[in-house]
N, C-alpha and C positions, 0 to 999 in steps of 0.2 A: 454537581451530582458526583463527579469523579472524586473530588476531594472528600466529600462526605463518606462515600463508600470506602475509601482508603482509611479514613479515620476510624472506621469500625473493623478494619483488618480484612476487608473484602477485596478480592481481585476484580478488576474491571475488564470485561470482555466487550470489545467494540467491533461491530460489523461495519467496515468502511467500504461501501459500495458506491462508486461514482455514478451520478445521474444528473440529468438536467438539460437545459436548452443549449448550453455551450459545449456539449460533447455529443459526438456521433454515437450511434448504437454500437458500432464496431469499436469505438474508442472507450467504451465502458470496461473493456478488458485489455486495452492497450498496455503494454509493459510500462511505459512512462507514466500513464495515468494511475495505474495500480500502485506503482512505487510512490507516487505523490500521495495517494489516498492512505497508504500505510504510514508514510512519514507524518502526515497530519494527525493520524490516530495516536502515534507515538508521542507527538508533541502535546496532545491532550491528556496524556498520562495513562493510556490503556496498558494493561498488563498482558493481555492477549488480544491480538488483532486478527480479524478474519477478513480476508479479501478473496475475490475470485482469482482463479489461476490466470496468470498473465499470458497474453498471446504475443506474437512477434510484431503485431501491428503497432505503429507509433502514431499517436494522435497529434502531438505538438513538438516534442523534443527530438533532436537528432542525436542519437547515441552512437558515436563513431568508435569510441575506444572500448566498448563493451561487446562481448560475445553473447548475443541473445538468441542464438539459433535453437538451442535445446531448452526444454522446459526447466530442467534443473538449473541452467545458467540464468534464466529469467527469474526464477525463485531466489537465487543467490543475490541478484541485483535488487530485488524488492526487499529482501532482508537487510542488505547494506543500507538501504534508504531509511531504515528505522534505527538511527544512532549506530550505524555500522554493525547491526545485528546484536547489540548488547542489551 
């Protein structure tokens, strides 16, 4: 679908909202989960990616070198997960 849309010159908007059995309710907005969801949407070829605002909660990863205290820093982290924000 994405390739076909792009062949017609259309932008692809993808809502990447984590859900499912393997994730807690709090994990649906965890910064590591949101970053991964955004990364997967970028890999699929989305031009615009919509995710929920990330919280400081960590579902799986341990992010030691990143400052994720403020919302702006968490958003920067998510943007970098999408091909370094390019």
